[in-house]
Structures are given as structure tokens and as C-alpha cells.
N, C-alpha and C positions, 0 to 999 in steps of 0.2 A: 207639725212638720213631718214630711215623709222621710222614713228611715230606710225602707227597702220595699221592693215590689218583685213578685215572682208570678209568672204565668206559664201555663202549659196547655196545649190543645187549641189555642185561639188562632184562627186563620192559618197562616203558614208556620206557626210555631209548633213543630211536632216533637219538640223536647223542651224541657224546662228552661225558661229564660230568667236569669237572676240579675237584678239591678240594685245597687246600694248607694245610699247617701250618707252612710256612716263614714266619718273622717277617720282615716287610718293613722294611728299614733306614730308610725315610723316616719311620717312626713312632717317636718317641723316648719316648713316655709308657709307663708301666707296664712298665718293664724287668723287674720281678719276674715278669711273666707269660711271660717268655721264658727258655728254658734254652739255654745255649751250650756246644757240645762241639767240640773240635778233633780232627779225624781226618787224619793226615798233615799237610799244610800248609794245610788248609782248615778254617775255622770254620763250623759249622752252627748257625744260630739257629732254635730250634724253639719253637712256641707250645705252652703247657701246656694250653690249653683253646680250644674253639671252640663257637659256638652257631649253630643253623640255624633260620631262620624261613621261613614260607611258608604258603599256603592249604592246607586239607585236600586230600589226594589229589593233591598237586603233586610228589611225588617224595621227600619226606623219609624215609619209611619204606622206600621202594624203595632209596634210597641206602644205608641201614643194612643192609638185607637183602643188597645186593650185596657189601658188605664181608664179611658173614657167610657168603655163598656161597663166596667165595674162601678164607676161613679153613677152611671144611669141606673144600674141594678139597685144600688143603695137608695137613690132618690125615689125610685118607683116602689121600693120595698119588696120587689119580686123580680123573677127572671124572665117574665113573659115576653117583653119586647126584644130581648136579646135572642132567645130561643126561636122566635118567629122567623128570623133570618138564618137560613141554613148555612149561609156563607160566613157566619161568625164562627162556625165550628172548623175543625182542622181540614184544610183543603185536600189532604191526602187520605184521610180517614175520618169522615164526619160522625162516625159512631163513638169517637173518643170523647171523653168528658173534657170540659174546660175547667182547669184548676187554677185558683188564685190564692196567693198569700200576700198580705200587705201589712207592713209594720209602720207605725207612726206614733208620735207623742203629741199630747195636748199640753196645756200649761201645767198640768198636775199629774197626768197618768201616761203610762206606756201601754200601747195596744198592739196585739197581733191578731189578725182575722184571717181565717181560712174559709174558702168557699169553693165547692165543686158542684157541677150540674151537668146533666146530659141533654142530648137533642130531643129527648122525650119530655122535656120541660119538668124535670124532676131534680131537686136538690139532693145530691148524694153525700155531701159532707158540709158541715158548717160548725166552726169552732171559734170561740173568742177567748183570748187571754188578756187579762188586765194586770199589769205589774207582775207578770210571771205566773199569775194564778188563773187556772181555767175557770171561767165564769159560765160558759155555755158549750155544750157538746151535743149537737142535735141527735146523734145516734149513739151516744155514750152515756156515761154515768153523770148525773147532775144532782145538785141539792134539791130539796123538796119543792120549793116554789118555782124553780126553773122546770122541773119535771112536770109540774101541773100545767104550765103554759104549753109545753110540748104535747102533752096528752090532749089539751083542748084544741090546739091549732095545727098540730103536726100532720094532720091529714091533708093540709094545704101543701102539696109537694113543691109548689112554685114560690111560696111566700117565705121571706127571710124571718128567722126567729130572733135575730139580733135586734130587730126593730120592735120586738114584742116583749122585751124584758120587764119583769115585775117592777113595781114602783120603787122598791129599795135600791134598784140599780139604775134609777132614772138619770143620774149624773153620767153614767157610762154611755147610755143611749144618746143623751144630748151631745156629749163630746164627740161621739162617733159620727153623728149627723153633721155636726159643725165642721169636722175635718173634711168630709166629702163636699160640703157646701163651699168650702174654701179651696177646693181643688179645681183649678180653672184649666180647661183643655182648649187650646187655640190652634185652629187651622185656618189659614187666611182665605177669605173670599172678599173681593173688592167691594161688594155691596153690604158687607156686614158692618155698617157704621152706626147702628143704633146705640151701642154702648158709648160712642163718641158724642152723639146727640144728648144722651142722658148726662154725660159728664159736664158738657158745656152748660147744661141747665142746673147743675148742682154747684152751689156756691163753695162747697167744701173742696171741690176738685178743679173748677174751671181755671183758677189762677195757675195752679201747678201744671195743668195740662198745657197751657200756653207757654209756660216756662220751658217745658220739655220740648215742645215743637220749635220754639224760637231758637233754642240752644242746640238744635240738631242741624243747623246750617241748611235749612230748606228754603231760605229767603222769604218764608211766610212771616208777615208782621203781625197778623191777627187772624183769628178764625171766629166765626159767629154763626148763629142760626137765624136765617131770614124766613120768618113764618109767612111773609106776604109775597113770596116769590110767585111770579106769573108762570104757571105751568104751561100755558099755551105758547109762550115764547120758545119753549123747549119741547114742542110736541113730537119731535123726532126721537126723544128719549124713551126707551121702553118703560111701560107702566110699572114694572116691578122695581125700578130704580128711581122713579120720579120723586118719590118721597125724600130721597137723599139730596135732591137739588138744593134743599134749604141749607145744607152745610156749605158755607162759603169761606174761601181763602182770600186774604187781602195782601197784595204786593205793592211795593212802592218803587217808582222810577222817576228820576228827575224832580223829586219833591212832590209828585202826585201819587195818589192811591188808586189802585185798580182792584175791584172785587169781582170774583167769579165763583160759580159752583165748583167746589173742589173736585167732584167726581168727573167733571168735564175737562179740567185744565191741569190738574196736578199729575205728576209722573206716577208710574206704578209704584216705585219705592216710597214716594211721599205719601201716597194714599194708604199704602200698607202701614207706614209709620203712624199716620193719623188714627187708624184702627187700633194698632197695637198699643199706642200710648195710653189709651184708656185702661187696657187690661194691666199694663205694667204699673201704672200709678195705683190702680185698685189693689193689685197684689202687694205692693210695697206698703201702702197705707193701712191695709186691713190684714196684713201678715198672712198672705195666702201662698199656696204652691201653684206656680204657673208652669204649665207643660205646653211647649210650643213646637209645632212642626215646621222645620226649615225657617228658623228665625232670620237667617242672613240673606234669604232670597231677595234680590233687587236692592240690596243695601251695600253701601261702602263698608269696608272692613272696620274702619274707625267708629262708625255708628254702632255696628254690632258689638264691638269691644266696649263702648260706653254703656250699652244696655247691661251687659254682664257686670261691669264695674259698679253699676247702681246696686245690684244685689249683693256683690261681694264687699261692699262698703262697710266700714265699722259702724256707720249710722243705722244700718239695717240689722235687725235682730232675727226675726222669725220668718221673714218672707224668703221664698225659694224660687228659682227658675231652673227648669230642665228643658233643654232645647236641642233638636237635631240641627246640624250645620254641615256645610260643605266648605266653609272658609278656612283653609289650612293655615293661613297666616296666624290664626289665634293659637295654634299649637306651639309656636315658638315665642309667644309673649310670656316671658318668665314672671311678669307681674300680674298675670291674669288667672292661670289655673294651676293647681297642684295636680300631681299625677293621678290621684284618686278621683279627680273631677272629670277626667277625659275617658270617654267610653267609645267602643267600636262595635259595629255590627258587621257580620259577614255570613255569607251562605255558600254552600257547595252542594254536591250531589248527595251528601250525607245529612245535611240539615242546616239550620240557622244558628248562629253563635252570637253571644253577647258577652263582652268582656271589657276590662278596664286596662288603661295604660299601666296602672299600678301592678298588674299581673306580670309585667316584664321587668327583668333586672335592669337597673340603671347602669349605663355605661358612660365612659368618659366623654363621648361625643355629645350625648344628651345634656351633659352639664354645660356644654358650650352653646346650647340653644339649637340643636340639630334634630329636634323631634320630627319636624315636618320632612326633612330630608330622609330620615330613617323610615318614616311612614311611606314616602313615595318610592323608596327602595323595596318596600314590601315587608319590612321587618315585623310590623304588627298585623299583617294581613289586612283585611277590610278594604282592599283595593279593587276597583273594576279593571278588567282587562279587555277593553274594546279592540276589535279587529276590523275596523271599518275599511281599512286599506284593501282588504281582500275582496270587497264588493267590486272593485275595478281590476282585479287580477285576471288577466286574460286566460290563465291556465285554469281558473275556477269556473269559467263560463262554459 
């Protein structure tokens, strides 16, 4: 489970951005939103969900992409693909290093990993702590067997050392890789239905998938894969989406069933749900951390609330969801989020900021469910200030 994430120097982040899934002890409400795990003598209290608000183009998507970039680095075991694209580096000074720090727990260990690298495709810092003990320090003091690995492979300036740990540390390497494999980054594209096709073909998931779709008030009675669909009938469909014609939705009216290719007839919100449902179920069933950009786009507020409720449920233990949203109604749902689960992004001429509602002192009005009103009044910042009316101001022409 993710405990915290910090990044500096990535794209528009010209100062350190810090995000935490640590549940703060001062908040006693909604304990079902918190998972507690003991490792050694320490208890870790981890939030199951978090929501991020802020104006457009203020850093929400960049934050999610930053997590995705680190995931790719670990999966590739090197920084090559990230450093190839100069736009991954700071927009205002691309000579600045990208600096990461991520903290997470497995079922048995606590990890903190630091990584820094330059636009010259060179790793400048790499440190791994496990249960508070420094296991690897790429440019510092290490035990003999770690030092031997660094001496052997350290000339590869772009290669991660954490993925080259000696055999005695194999459990750490395996848990490290498992965490990043279970870190799902989701940004919606209408044609990204392959996970849905895979799920409908998987007997472990197909029933739960249909339960989720049918209970979302989409009016879809059934979904299936038609492997014998006649592509010539839909010759007007672009070739890059023709493969997805096989995913069909069935509706009922006046006792009759009507089946159509989902991609052609379902609404934008329904198609998005069909795509997201596979990731949501996978995260819940396989205890993953799901990071989603604009979860609520094209959805009714009650559907978004139900998705968060699945992760906050007492029946969920280790699955997490972190999502950016614009649906302000969720702010006043006293049964949905604790204050430490609500985050904001904001930018001004000085920089980009990331902070939690928990950073603000609780006042009497918020106890009465006025968080949204206070947000719209600008109490927490993170508000856009559009001045579109000036476009038609005669004096400005």
C-alpha cells in the first residue's frame, strides 16, 4: 500500500510536491476508511482512498503522470525511456534533476525508496530503506555484498541498483517489484477496452463485472463478446477501433432484448464505466493501488460516490484508490471522506502547491457540512478565477 509520494523537478513541479496516505490520528471519524497493519513493533495506519481537487492545469494530471513515470522506470529497471523525452524535466529549467521519494508497505515490510536523475541520463542518487534500515546507498557507504554489486554494475549510470540486489535480499527485490506491478495508473481513453475484454473472458471476474455494471443504473442487462461480428457491416468504423466492436451491450424494452456494439451506442459516461469497472474490480480483488485521473468526468455524482464507497468499505482491506475530481458535492458528504483524504492543487506565479484539507483548522461551519461552501469562497485556495466576461467588454477591445 502507498504511504507517501514526493516528487520535484518533474514537468511543472519546480518545487517539492508531497502527498501522504498516512491516516492522521487526530481524526477519529470514519475508521473504516483506514487500514491498520503492524510491521515489527510499529502500526501503520493507511488511508484506503484520497481525492484531489484543483483548477484545470494546476498539477493534478502532472502528479498522476509523475507516479506513472516512476512506475515505468522500475518496470524498465532503468531511466532511459523517461530521459529520452526532455518534456519530462522541469518546464522552467530542464537542467534540474528529477527527484523521487516513495514510501510503501508490503504484507511484511516497510520501504522508502529515493531516486534522482539528470537530463544527461545519469542516476545521481538512489537509496533504499527497509524497516528503517538503509539497505542500499548508490553513492554512500554499503555492506560488502552491496558494494560488490555497485562496483560491478555502477558504471551503468542509467540502470537501477535496487533491481540488482544480491540473493540474500531477494525478498526485498520481489516485494519492491510487486508493489509497482500492483500500482495501476488510469487515464481514460474511449478505445481502451482491452482490459474489459480480458475480464469478460475470465471466469473469476466476469460475474462481478456484470454485477457492477448492472448495479450502476446504466440500463445494460448484459454484456458479452461477439467473436463472430461482421466487420463489413460497420465498415465506416475506423480500423483502430474495429476490434472493439465485439464488445456488445444488451438492453431490454417491452420484453424484447436488443444487442449493439457498446462503442457505437453507449454514452460517453457508460463507456467510461465499462472501461473503469475492469480496473476497479482488479484493484479490489488483487489488493492494488489504483491512481485515476478525473474519475468523475461524465459521471453522476452518486456513481462517483459509490466507487469511493467500494474502497472505503470495511470489506476492503489493502486496496486503495487515489483520484483527481471536480465533483464538489463529495466534499460535503460526511460519510465519505475524512479531512486527511481530501487534497488540493494550486498554482500561482511563484509555483505549484499540493496540500491537504487536514492542514486547515477545523471551524464550526465545517462541522455543519460547509466544506464545499468554504472552498468556493476561496478559504482553501485551489480555485480557478475565470474572467470570460471581459472577452466582450467594450472597453477592453
